[in-house]
N, C-alpha and C positions, 0 to 999 in steps of 0.2 A: 560280513566285512562293513563296519559302519564308517561314516564319513570321519568319525573321530579318529580312525587308524590310518587314514590316507595322509600321505606326505605331499603338501601342495608343491607344485614345479615352481621354478623361477618366474617372475612376471616383471618385465619392465614396461614403461609407458612412452610414448612418444618419440621412439627412436627414429633416426632417418633410415632411409633404405640402405645407404651406405654403412651404418653402423650394423644394420642387420646382416647384410652380406658379409662383413668382415666377421662377426661372430659366428654364423652357422658354418663358415669355412672349416673351423677347428671344433665345431660343437660335438660333443659326445653324450649329451642328454638334453630332454626335452625343455623348452622355454616358451613362455607366451609373450607375443610382442602387442601389447595393448594398444589400439588406435591406429595400427598400420595401415588399415585399409579405409580408414573414417572417410576419407575424401571421395571414395567410389560413389557414383550416381547411385548404384543399387542400395548401398548401406544408406544413403540419405534418404531414399524413397522408404526403405525399411523402418526408418527412425520415425516417419510419418505414421505408416500403418502397414500392416501385412498386405492389404488390398493394394496399396499403392506399390509395393514391392512386385507383386504378381503383374500388374498392369504393366510395369515397367519391362519385365522379363517378356510379356507377350509380344512386344514390337520386334524383337529378334527372330521370333519363330517363323520358319519358312515351310513347315508342313511335313517334315519328316517325322514318322512315327517313333515314339519312345518306349522304352521298356520300363512299365510301373508295377508295383508290388501292392497287394492288399492283405490286410490282416483283419479278421473278424474282431469286432467289439471286445468279446470275451477274451481275446489273447493280450488285451491292454497294451498293445504295441510291442510286445516281445517277439522277436524274430527267434524262432527255433525250430526243433523237430515237432512233427505231429506225435499224437499220443501213441501209435504204433510204431514209432521210431523206424519207420520205412520210407520217410520223406518229410518234407517240412509243412510248417503250419500256415503258409502264405499261399497265395495265387499270384502268378505272374502273366503279364501279357503285354501286347503292344498297343498303343492306343495314340490318339492325338494328344499334342502337349496341352492345348486349350482345355480338353476334357479333363486331364489331370487337373490342372488349375482349379477349374469349376468344381470338381469332387472334393480338393482340398478345403476349398471355401465352404462348401456344404458340410463337411465335417467338422468344421471349426464352430459351427453352431449348435453341435449335438454335445449333449451331457455325457454320452458314452460313445466317442467316436471310434471309427473304424482306423485303423493305421494305414496310411496311404504314403508311398514315396517312390520317387524315381532314384534308383541306386547312382553310383558315381558314372557320369555321362560326359564324353567329350563335348565341350561347348561349341568347338567349331563345326562340328557336324550337327549338334542339336539347336544352337542358339548363335548363328555365325553374326559377328560383330560385337557381341556381349564383351568379349575380352578386349577389344581395344579400348573400351571405356573404363573397363573394370579388370585391371591386371597390375602385376609388378614387373618393373624391369629388372629381371634376374640375370642378366647377361654375365658372363658367357654362358650359364645354364639356360637351357631351351626345355622347359617342363612340359610334361602332359598336363594341359589344364582341363579339369573336370568339374561339374557342378553336382551337388546331391541336394535333393529337394523332397522336403516331407513334413508331415506332423510329428507328433512325439511317437518315437520309436525307441527300443532297446535291442541292441546288438551285442551278442555274446563275444568273449574274447577270440581274437582273429589276428591273423598275421598279414600286414600289408608289405608287399615287396618293395614299393618305391619309398623313397626318403621323402615324407611328406611336409608341405607346408600348408597346413589347414586353415582357411580364411573364414571364419563364422561371420556371415555377411547379414544375416536377417534371423532374429530371434535367439535361442539359447542351444549350446550344445556342450555336453561333458564327455571327456575322455578320461578313461582310467587306463594308465599303462602301466605294464608289469615288466620287470627287468627279464633278461633271457634266462637267468637261472631258475626263475620260477615256470618254466616250460612243463615240467613234470607234475605241476600242480593244477594245470589249466584244462585238463580232460579233453585233450585234442581229439576228437572223433570218437565214434562209438560202433563197436561191433564191424571194424573195418571200414566204416563209412567216415570219409573225411570231407569237411567242408570248410569255407572261410567262418561259418557259424559254428565255432568248435564248441562241443559240449556232449554230455551223454545223460543218461537217465538221472545220475545224481548231479548233474549241472545245474539243476533247477535250485539247489542250495544257494543261499546268499552269502555264505561265509566259506570261499575256498580254503584248502590248506596252506597257510602262509606261515 
């Protein structure tokens, strides 16, 4: 599946939060709200540099270990099953948040970086206070607010139970969304093994049946 065959989602710029809330109340398809979080201090730090953004995050860390994931450089950032199809191709562990940031900075200088990331993590537990300065007032909705942090990785098709408002704060992120009627073409699970990283041996192809 090439980028030429993908249908871009609607994109609007500089909407007020009131306009956003009025829209999503009845929305039934994805939309991009460009610039919605531009005023956040974390966004402003990231516009200066990645290091500035990481330094900004450090001030909120209170010492609780976080779960981080490591992909060897030869995996080229692709989160998937291992060659034996009896597990995954990454290692996971608990570590200090500052160690995670230092490793990300280290890999940023490598020509063939390992994949390093912290999956969706509740900011109130991991970085208390971050949400007070970097959030949207979505009342009466009281959402779970999480942070995802890492370098370049690729995650296979999966289903998120929450209705997501994803805020891309620093760097770039690409979402490829499939309509529900395509579930039969998305290779969900292999040999009875199911996970959020859906796929099977043929899932390594780049052109799913559409």
